[in-house]
C-alpha positions as CSV (number, residue, x, y, z in Angstrom):
1,M,-103.0,45.3,-18.8
2,I,-99.5,43.9,-19.2
3,D,-99.0,40.2,-19.8
4,S,-96.4,37.9,-18.1
5,E,-93.9,38.7,-20.9
6,G,-94.1,42.4,-20.4
7,F,-96.3,43.3,-23.4
8,R,-99.2,45.7,-22.9
9,L,-102.5,44.5,-24.5
10,N,-103.6,47.0,-27.1
11,V,-105.9,47.6,-30.0
12,G,-104.9,49.3,-33.2
13,I,-107.4,51.0,-35.5
14,I,-107.1,51.5,-39.2
15,L,-109.9,53.7,-40.3
16,S,-110.6,53.9,-44.0
17,N,-112.7,56.0,-46.3
18,A,-114.7,55.1,-49.4
19,S,-111.6,55.9,-51.6
20,G,-109.4,53.4,-49.8
21,G,-107.4,56.1,-47.9
22,V,-106.5,55.6,-44.3
23,F,-106.8,57.9,-41.3
24,W,-103.4,59.3,-40.2
25,A,-103.1,61.4,-37.1
26,R,-100.4,63.6,-35.5
27,R,-99.7,63.1,-31.8
28,I,-100.5,66.3,-30.0
29,G,-97.5,68.7,-29.8
30,Q,-95.2,66.3,-31.8
31,D,-94.2,65.7,-35.4
32,A,-95.1,62.0,-34.9
33,W,-98.0,60.5,-36.9
34,Q,-99.7,57.2,-36.2
35,F,-103.0,55.2,-36.4
36,P,-105.3,55.5,-33.3
37,Q,-104.5,52.8,-30.8
38,G,-104.9,52.2,-27.1
39,G,-104.7,49.8,-24.2
40,I,-107.2,47.1,-23.3
41,N,-108.4,47.5,-19.8
42,K,-109.0,44.7,-17.3
43,H,-112.4,43.0,-18.0
44,E,-112.6,44.6,-21.4
45,T,-112.7,42.7,-24.7
46,P,-110.7,43.9,-27.7
47,I,-113.9,45.1,-29.5
48,D,-115.0,47.0,-26.3
49,A,-111.5,48.7,-26.2
50,L,-111.8,49.5,-29.9
51,Y,-115.0,51.4,-29.5
52,R,-113.8,53.2,-26.3
53,E,-110.5,54.3,-28.0
54,L,-112.4,55.3,-31.2
55,D,-114.6,57.6,-29.1
56,E,-111.8,58.9,-26.8
57,E,-109.2,59.6,-29.6
58,I,-111.3,60.7,-32.6
59,G,-114.8,61.2,-31.3
60,L,-116.4,58.4,-33.4
61,E,-119.3,56.3,-32.2
62,P,-120.2,52.8,-33.4
63,R,-122.8,54.3,-35.7
64,H,-120.1,56.2,-37.6
65,V,-118.1,53.1,-38.6
66,E,-118.4,49.7,-40.1
67,V,-116.0,47.0,-38.7
68,L,-114.6,45.2,-41.7
69,G,-112.4,42.7,-39.8
70,R,-109.4,42.2,-37.6
71,T,-106.0,40.6,-37.6
72,E,-105.5,37.0,-36.6
73,G,-103.8,36.7,-33.2
74,W,-101.5,39.3,-31.6
75,L,-99.0,41.4,-33.4
76,R,-96.1,42.5,-31.2
77,Y,-93.5,45.2,-31.2
78,R,-90.8,45.9,-28.6
79,L,-89.9,49.3,-27.3
80,P,-86.4,50.6,-27.7
81,R,-84.5,50.2,-24.4
82,Y,-84.4,53.9,-23.8
83,L,-88.2,54.0,-23.7
84,I,-88.6,51.1,-21.2
85,H,-89.3,52.4,-17.6
86,R,-87.5,49.7,-15.5
87,R,-88.7,51.2,-12.2
88,R,-92.4,50.8,-13.0
89,R,-94.1,47.5,-12.1
90,P,-94.9,45.6,-14.1
91,V,-92.3,46.5,-16.6
92,C,-93.7,47.1,-20.1
93,V,-91.3,46.0,-22.9
94,G,-93.7,46.6,-25.8
95,Q,-97.2,46.1,-27.0
96,K,-99.2,43.2,-28.4
97,Q,-102.0,44.3,-30.5
98,V,-105.1,43.2,-32.3
99,W,-105.7,45.5,-35.3
100,Y,-109.1,46.3,-36.7
101,M,-110.0,47.6,-40.1
102,L,-112.9,50.0,-40.1
103,R,-114.7,52.1,-42.7
104,L,-116.1,55.5,-42.0
105,T,-119.8,55.5,-42.9
106,G,-120.5,59.2,-42.6
107,S,-118.7,62.4,-43.6
108,D,-115.4,63.6,-42.4
109,E,-117.1,66.2,-40.2
110,V,-117.9,63.5,-37.5
111,V,-114.2,63.2,-36.6
112,R,-113.5,65.2,-33.4
113,L,-110.0,65.2,-32.1
114,D,-111.2,67.2,-29.0
115,A,-113.8,64.6,-27.9
116,C,-112.0,64.0,-24.6
117,A,-110.4,66.1,-21.9
118,Q,-106.8,64.9,-22.8
119,P,-106.7,64.8,-26.6
120,E,-104.1,62.4,-28.3
121,F,-104.0,64.1,-31.7
122,D,-104.1,67.7,-33.0
123,D,-104.1,67.1,-36.8
124,W,-105.2,64.4,-39.2
125,C,-105.6,63.5,-42.9
126,W,-106.4,60.7,-45.3
127,V,-103.3,59.1,-46.8
128,Q,-102.5,56.4,-49.3
129,Y,-102.8,52.9,-47.9
130,W,-99.1,52.0,-47.5
131,R,-97.8,55.4,-46.5
132,P,-98.0,54.9,-42.7
133,V,-95.5,52.0,-43.0
134,D,-92.8,54.5,-44.2
135,E,-93.7,57.3,-41.8
136,V,-94.5,55.7,-38.4
137,V,-91.8,55.7,-35.7
138,F,-89.2,53.0,-36.6
139,F,-90.1,50.4,-33.9
140,K,-93.7,50.2,-35.1
141,R,-93.0,49.7,-38.8
142,R,-93.0,45.9,-38.8
143,V,-96.3,45.7,-37.0
144,Y,-97.8,48.3,-39.3
145,D,-96.7,46.4,-42.3
146,Q,-98.1,43.1,-40.9
147,A,-101.5,44.7,-40.0
148,L,-101.8,46.5,-43.3
149,T,-100.8,43.3,-45.2
150,Q,-103.3,41.1,-43.3
151,L,-106.1,43.6,-43.6
152,A,-105.6,44.8,-47.2
153,P,-108.0,42.2,-48.7
154,L,-110.9,43.7,-46.7
155,L,-110.5,47.0,-48.6
156,F,-109.0,45.8,-51.8
157,P,-110.6,42.4,-52.9
158,Q,-108.9,42.7,-56.3
159,G,-105.5,43.2,-54.6
160,P,-103.9,46.1,-52.7
161,P,-102.4,49.1,-54.3
162,P,-98.7,49.0,-55.2
163,R,-96.3,50.1,-52.5
164,R,-94.4,53.3,-53.1
165,R,-91.6,54.4,-50.9
166,E,-92.4,57.8,-49.5
167,P,-89.7,60.2,-48.2
168,R,-89.3,59.9,-44.5
169,A,-89.3,63.5,-43.5
170,R,-92.6,65.3,-43.9
171,L,-93.2,68.6,-42.2
172,R,-96.9,68.9,-43.0
173,H,-99.3,66.5,-44.6
174,P,-101.2,67.9,-47.6
175,Y,-104.9,68.0,-47.1
176,S,-104.5,67.7,-43.3
177,R,-107.2,69.2,-41.2
178,R,-105.9,71.7,-38.6
179,Y,-107.5,71.5,-35.2
180,R,-106.5,73.7,-32.4
181,V,-106.6,71.5,-29.3
182,R,-105.8,73.3,-26.1
């Protein structure tokens, strides 16, 4: 669904583990890492979209996670001009998202990147809380910062960990799990 301003309605998913790490996944066939996210379909609530996307993208069911909370209102980002398809109707200029903070309640083994016919990701790992802000594609950084800032108190009631600037270029994440998705 695209609203009257050209923003696609979307949910973002920040999945955490018991250590306060967050789930970081590589888009299939690319060196681009991100949080799971996906569009909200017509007649679907954000929470319905959250569970659908969680199942489609990383094979998790509601029983595998605990929903800790969500962002207030919509967080928006605009696509760079070169990514906007002007011939498509309606024209999508970016995304407006509700972000959810989840905690994995089981073991890492329940994560399945090949849960659907068209996988989104081919690799994943747990990373330090703020690292995604430095590594996500440039046009999503502000939204990632807003979502992580708003949701940090849910994971860190005593205050979030300090931010450390990570080098931008990473060829391979340490401790990543290699999945061959064909």
